[in-house]
N, C-alpha and C positions, 0 to 999 in steps of 0.2 A: 223082268231083267232090269237090274238097277241102271239108273242113268249115270253114265260116266261123265264126270265134269272135266272139262278141258283144263289143262294146266294154265296157270296165269301166264299172261304174256311176259316174255323176258324183260320187256320195257317196264312192266308193272313191278316185277321183282327188283329190278335195278332202282326204281323210284323208292321202293320201301327201304332199301339199304341206304340210299342217300338221305332219306328223312331220318332214319335211325342215327346215322352219323351226325347229322345236324343237331339232333336232340342231345347227343352225348357231348358235342362241342359246347352247346349252350349250358349244359349242366356243369361241365368243367370250368367254363368261364365264370359262371355264377359262384362256384365253389372257390375259385381263386379270388374273386372279389370279396367274398365273405371273409376269407382268411386275411386278406390285406386290411380290411376294416377292423378285424379283431386285433391285429397288430397295432394299429393306430390307437384303438381304444385302451389297450393295456400298456401302451408305451409309458414308462415312468417319467414323471416330471423332472425338472432340473434339480430339485431339492432332494430327490430320492437317492437311494444307495446306488442305483444303476448309473447315476450321473457321474460317478467316480471315474468312469472310463474317459470322460471329457477332460481336456486340459484344465488344470485348477484355475489358471488366471482367467478362463472364460466362464467359469461357474459363478453362481450368485455368491457363494461363500468367498470366492476369490475377489469379487468386486467389493464385498463388505470389508475384507481384510485390507484391500488397497485404500478404501475410504478411511478406515480407522487409522491406517498408517499415515495417510496424508494429514489427518486431523492432529495426530500425535506430533508429527513433524512441525506443523504450523504452531502448535502450542509450545513446543520446545524452542523454536526460533523466537517466538514472542518472549518467552521467559529469559532467553539469552540476551535479547535486546534490552529488556528491563533491567537485568543484572548489570549489563554494560553501562546503562544510563545511571544506575545507582552508584556504581563505582566512580564514574566521572563526577557526578554531583558531590559525593563525599570528598573526592579529591580537591574540587574547587572550594568546598566548605573548609577543609583543612588549610589550603593554601592561603586563603584570604581571612581565615578566622571569623567566619560568619555562620549564622545558623543554617542548618541543612535545608530548612524550608525556603529560606531566601535564595540559597544556591540553586535549589530545584526550580524556583520560579524564574530566575535569570536564565538557566540552561534551557528550560522548556520554551521560554519566550524567544530565545535566540534560534532554537530549532524551528519554531513555527514561522519565523520571519525570514529564515534563510541566512541569518548572520552567523559567522563563525563564533562558537561559544567562547573561545579564548579571547577574541577581540571584544565580545560583549562584556565579559567580566572586567577587562581592562578599562573599558569605557565607563562602567558604573563606578569603579574604583577611583578613576581620575575625576569624574564629575561630582560625585556626592559622598565618596568613601562609604558607600552602602547605607547611607542615611535616607530612609524613605521620606522624612519630613524636611529634608534640606531645602532651603530657599536662598538664592544668591542675592547679591546687592542690586542686581538689575531685574530681579523678579523671576528668574528661572526656578522651577520647582521639581522636587521629586528625585528619584534615583538617577535618572538620565538628564536631569536639569533642563527640562523643556520650557521654552517660552510659551505661554498660553496661545499666542497668536500663531506660532509655528505649529503647535500641536493641532490647532483648529483647522489649519490649512491641510493637514494630513488626514485628520479625522473630524470632519465638520460636526459641530454641535457639542464637542467635548468641552467641559468646563474646567476652570482652574482647580476646583475642589476635587474633581474626578482624577486629576493628574497626580494626586497624592495616593491614589489607589495603585498598589504594586503592579497588578497585571496590566492596567491601562497605561501607566507610565512606561513600562518596559516595552509593551507592544508598539507604542507610537515612537518611542525613542529609537528602537532597533529598526523599525520600518524606515524612519527618516535617514539613519546612517546607511542602511543598505541602498536606499535610493541615491544618496550622495556618491557612494562608491560606483554605482552604475553610471551616473552622470560624469564622473571623473575617469571613465574608461578603466576602472580597476585600480586607480591610484589611491590606495588607502590613506596615505599621508595627506594628500590634498583633501580628501573627503573629511578627514578628522579636523583639518584646519577650518573648513567651511562650517562644520558642525559647531566648533568652539567659537570662532570669530564671526561667523555669518558670511554669506556669499558676497555681500557688498564690500566688506572690509578686505577680503581676499582678492577680489577683482580689482579694487582700488590699488592695493599694494603691487600687484602685477602690472597694472597700467603705468605705475611710476617706475617700473623696472626693478622693483625690490623683491626680495624673498619674503613671501607672505608668512613664513613660519615664525611663530612666537615661542617655539619650544614645546608646545603642547603635543604635537605629533610625535616628537622624539620621546617624550615621557611615556605616552601611551604605547608606543610601538617598540620600546626597548626590549630586545630579545625576541620580538615577534617575527615569525617566518611564514605566516599564513597569507591567504589571498583576501581575507576579509569576509568572504561569502562562501556558502556551501551550495553544491548543486542539488 
């Protein structure tokens, strides 16, 4: 007679079902993880065609376009500034009947020292009539008629011979006048008188109760409406 096996305990059957369910859950989780990993691995980079769904200004192409646009704008602004400079230089060259190279040197020196270009040209006209080799009877030299001692006080070590160099003379002369305007609290006429007559002569005239003007300031400033300096 065959041996009859007893049915497994209901607890055992229940345990098998729980184990099977646990295995299926593990398989499902593993499959989900693999699917997610696959999506990451095949996700297109920002330069791919799929990146077209992203806003253009956030893409690499968008950044490149912005950079190129900014460079082009900067170059255009620089070109416009150079064109404006050339127009002003040629305007001064025609007004004073001087070579464009000399006009450019005066204009650039004025800009570098913060002196109003219109006043700078008026100063050089009055002092030397644009003669780079000009020498006064008291020893002032060059375009802005600098005394060597005055020039050396502004730029120690500069020699008389160097004051005949266009760039040196203009730089020191304009720096000196700009400083005088600052000392005179923006009074351009007084600064011009000190430049022309010297601080001692102007101070002495005022101490005597006299007007220190010798007419030089009126000649230079005839029709001038500027402040003497630029910000």
